[in-house]
N, C-alpha and C positions, 0 to 999 in steps of 0.2 A: 877874808874880806867882810867889812860890816853890812849890816843891813841898810839899804837905800832909806833916806828922811824923807822922800815923796811917798804919800796916801793917795789910794784911790779914793775917788770923788762920787759922791752920792748925786748922781744924776740920773737914775731911770725910775720912772713915776710906775705906778701899776697898768695903766692902758698898753703902755710899750712892752712892760714886761710880759703881759698875756702874749701880744703878737710876737714877744723872742720865743717863748713857749713854743706857740702854736708853730711858729717858723722852725723851728729844729727839728718838730715832729712831724708836722706836715710838709714832707720835703723830698728829695730825692729817694730816700727809703720807699715810701710808698710807690713813687711814679714808677720805680724800677722794678719793684719786686709785687707787684699787683700782679703782672700777667704771670710771675712765676707761682703765685701763690693760687690762682684761677687754673694753670696747669697740673697742682698737685691735687686740688680737691675740687675742681669744676663748681660747679653751682654752691658750692658750701661755702666761698670765699667770701661772702660778708661774714656769716657766722664765724671764719676765722679770725678776722678782723675784730669781732664784736667780744669774743673770746680772748684775744690779746688784750683788748680794751680795758676789760673786767680784772684780768691778772694784774695788769699794768695799775691799777687804780689801787690798788690794795697798798703798792709799795708807794704810789704818788700820796696818799694820806699819811703815809708815816714820814716820808720826805717833810710833807706840809708842815707837822707839829714840829718835827726838828728844825726847820727852816726859822720857826718863830722862836724856841727855845736858845737856839744856838748859832744867829746870823754870822756865819764866818764865811769866808770866801774858801776854805779849806772842804767845804761841803760835808762828804761821806766819810773822808777820811778822818776830819775833825768830828764826826759824830761817833766814829768808832773808837776815836783815843777816849771820847768823854766816857762813854759807857764802861768800855773795859781797862781804860787805864793804861795799856800797852801801846809804847810808842812803835814798838815793832810792826804791832799788826795795824796801828793806823797807817804806819808808811806802804805797808803792804798794800792796803787798800787804796791808798793813794795812788801807788802806781798801776794799780789794777784800774781805777777811774780814768786816769792818765792814759792807760793802755787803750781802754773802750773809746775813748774821745780821738785818738790818732786811728786808730783800726777803722772805726765808724766814719771820719773823717776820708780814709784812705776809699774806704767802700764807695763813698759819695762821690770823689773824685772818679773812680773808675766808671761809675753810673752815667755821670756827667759826659764823659767823654764817648760812651755808646749813645747817648743822646746826640751829640754833635755829629757823629756819624750820617743822622737821619737828615740832617740839614747839608753836609758837605763832607767830602771822602779827604777827612783831614788823619795825619800821622798821629797813631796813639799816644805812643812815648812822649813826644814833642809837645802834644796839647796837652796831656797831663802834667808835664813838668811847667808848663805856663800857667796852669789854673791853678795850681798848689801854689806857686810863689805868690801868684796875685791874690789869693786868700789869706795868704801870709801877712803880707802888706796891710792889707784889711784890716786884719785883726789886730797888728802892731800900731795903727794909724791914732785909734780911740776908741774907748768904750762906747760913748755918745754915737759916734760916727758907724762902730761896727753894729749897733742896735739899729740906727736910722736906715743900714743898709737892708737888716734881716727883716724892718717893718716893711720898708717899700717893696719885697720882693716876695714878704708873706700875702700882701695885700694880692698882689696879683696870682698868688698860688692858690689863694681862698675862691678868687673871681673865678679861675679856669677851672676849679673842681663845682663851684656852682654852676658854671656855666653847661658842663659836661652833665648835671644832672637834670638841669633844666630843658637843654637842647634834646637831649634822649629822653626825656621824661616820658613819651608815648609809651616806650617799652614797659613802662611800670604796670600799663594796663594788665599785663601778662604776671603781673607777681602772686594774684591770686591761685590761678592754676598750677604756678610753679612753686608756691609756698612750702610744699610737703619736700620737694626735692632741694630747696635751700636749708630747710631746717636741719634737726639733729639727724645724723644719718642711723641707720638700722642696726647695724653690726660692728664688733668690736673692731674689725679690721679697718672700718671705714673712721670708727672713733678715734684709733692710734692715729690714722692719718690726718684727720683734722688735728689733733695736739700737734702734729708735727708742724702743720702748716701754721698753726698759732704761734710754734716757736718761732718760726720764721718771721710771721707777722709781727711778733714784738719788736723785732728788730725798728720797723717802723713807727713805733713808741718812744723807743729812746729819745732824751731829750729833756724831759720833765726834771731829771735829777742834774743836770745842766744849771737849770734856773738857778740852784741853790749856792753855785758859785761867784754868782756877781752879788750876793748879799750886801757884801759892804759898799757896793753901788748904789742899792736901792734905796730911795726916799719910805720912812714909814715903814720901816721893811717887817718889823713882827706882824702887822696885820697885812701889808701888801701882798708878800711873797707867799704865805701859803693860801690866799685865796686865788693868786694867780696861777701857781701851781696845779690847783685843782680844777679852775676853770681851763685852762689849756689843755688837760687832758681830754675834759668831756667835749669840747670843743672839735678836737682831734678826732675821737672816736666817732661821734655823728658825722663826721666828714666822709672818714673812711668806710662806714657801712653804706652809707649812701651812695657814693660815686662806686664802690665792687658790687652793690646790688645791680645799678646800671649798668655797669661792664659787662657782667655774666648774663645779663639778660638781653644784650644787644649783639655781642659778638660771642662764638662760641669759645671756651675756654683755651681749648688748642690753639686757637690763632691768638689770642693774648698773650699765650705763652711762647710764641713764637716770635713777638715782637721786640725789638730794641726798645722803644716806647709805648708800652701797650694802652696808653691812656689815648695816644695819639690815633691809634687803633680804632678806638670807641667811636671817635666823632669824624672818621673818614668819609661819612655821608654826606657833613657838613660841606664837603670840599676842602683843596687846599689852604685856602687862608685857615680854616679852622684847624687841620693838622697841623700846618707850620707853627702857629699859636701855641697851640700845646705841646710843641714840640720845646720851642723857645723857652718856655715857662717850667717844662721841665728840667731843660739844662739848668736853670736859674736857680730852680728848688734845689738842685744836687748841691749847686755853688752855697746857697742860703744855709743848708744844714750841715754841711761840712764848716761853714764858717764859724758856725756857733759853737760845733764840737771843737774845732783849734782855739778858739775863745777860752770855752770852759777847760780844757788841758791845760792853757798856760795858766790861769788862774788858778787851779788846783796845785799845779807846781809852785807857783809863787806862794800861796798858802800853806804849803807844807816847809819851803824853805825858811817863813817867818818863824815858824814853830821849829824850826833846825834838824828837821826830819828830812831833809832834801838839800843838797849842797847851797851852800849861801847864796852863789852867784845867781841863781836861779829868783831872786827876790828883789833882784834890780827893777826900780820903778823910773822908768824915762823921764825926765824933768820937763820935757816938751807936752808929749803923749799923754804921761801917768798912765801907761799901760807896762805890764811886765815884760820888755822885749826880748831879753834872753829866753825867758821859758817861751816866749811865742815862736821864736828861731827855732828853739829843740823841737816843738811841736809840728814846725812846718817841716823840718827836716826828715822826722820820723814818718809823716805824712806821705810823704814825697818817696821813700823807701818802700812803704807796703803798697802803695799804689801801683807801683812799676813793677812790684813781684808778685802779685794774688790776683786769683779771680774774684767776681762779685760776689757769688753767692758764700763761696767759702770765707771772704771777709765778714759779709753780714751774719754768716752762724755764728764767727768766733767773737763778733760784737756780743750778739744776743747773751752767749755763754759766759763770756768776762761778767756782765752786767748783773748775769742772775746771780752770781757770786756775791758781788757788791751788795745787791738789794735782800740777799739772804742776811748778811753780817749787818746790814742798816738798821734791818726790822728787828733782828736781835737785838742790836743794841738800843733801839727807842723802848723794847721791852723791858730790858735791864734799868735804862733810865727811870721808865715811869713806874717802877717797882721800888727803885730808891727816891726818887723825888716825886710821887705823885700828884702836887699841886704843880702848876704852871705858872709863870708870870704874866701878870696880867695883860690883856689881848690876845694872848696866845692860844692858839687852838688845841682843844685838849680831846684827844679821842677814846675810845672804848680801849682796855686793854688786849680784847681778843684781836684788834684791826693787825697790830704789829707782828702778832703771835701767827694769823694768818695768812701776812704776807710773807713771812719767813719759810712756812710750809710750802706754800704753792710755787714761790720761788725756787727754794731746794727742790721741790718737787718735779717743777717741769724742766730744770737743769738736769737731774738723775734720769727722766725719762728722756731726755736726748742724746744724752751720753748712752745709754742702752740702745737706742736707735743708730748711733755712730758705730758700735761696737759689733751691732748685729750683722 
């Protein structure tokens, strides 16, 4: 089969790209896992999110520079291929990224089904099936339409998180007295627990790397995309730390861990309207983030097929929707199988592990590219060479730390 003559269109501007990035990070991962992280490390939960955000920033900076140097929908796979010149390694990275997207989308589908249980006693299997199929249809509909859906839901998510902080802001009065309990724990066992929680929290930051896979659909891509990657991550980190602080001060961490929708428990004193609103937004957040992950996985498969390191039929772009429909259908099928087969926490940790492998290779790739080509094209972000080096060390170190915990 020959490649389609239809091309992706540049329809996405910087503001929408920022919302797109925030939407995929500030989503179901945080709404679902904030309680689990609070249950693991108690009042240190805000610190776990801050640490995860700092770890993610190192790799986000590398993705920002690479997205300016190589604005291609292949994303991580394209970067690794350019750096190492090994198509098989690039193909492996591409499939790992696709795996991250589909496993993450499955995680979020499972989380969303859990949120729905707080509203009505719906059957899990059929609910998950309908959710995944609906997201697949939106992803195939069109990039502008998919981004528009993401932007609308992202605005609701941000509004709900700000509402939690403002409505429960009174608990911040106890922050000075609790500061020592929130900050760095005093013993090695507690530090290890904090790192484990940061590994799980890292899942809630996955998404900035998805932004680079729509590079061929972004206007003024060399300027807009790097700036949007960094801006999205900083906004997300601030929201997470703020909401996590309010949550652990307002509700005992054990209660947060036991709740299907932890953030709804935080506003329980505000009445049933507030609780139901947060449950609804949590559900939309899960759909939102899963949609972005599915869009990303399809774009990576499309980019790989264009470079002939994936089956050519995945490169087909529909003439009417101008989206890679076959790649989107494949991503939808894989998400459905995983969502019906595994539990939430296992899927989240698997996603974090896969993406840390990718981040390690991408950071090493940028390190090699910078040594070979120290100058960047005009208007492209240029980082100090230590940034990708630190990103590679941190990503590999966190992955090895978690593998050690799994094996112990």
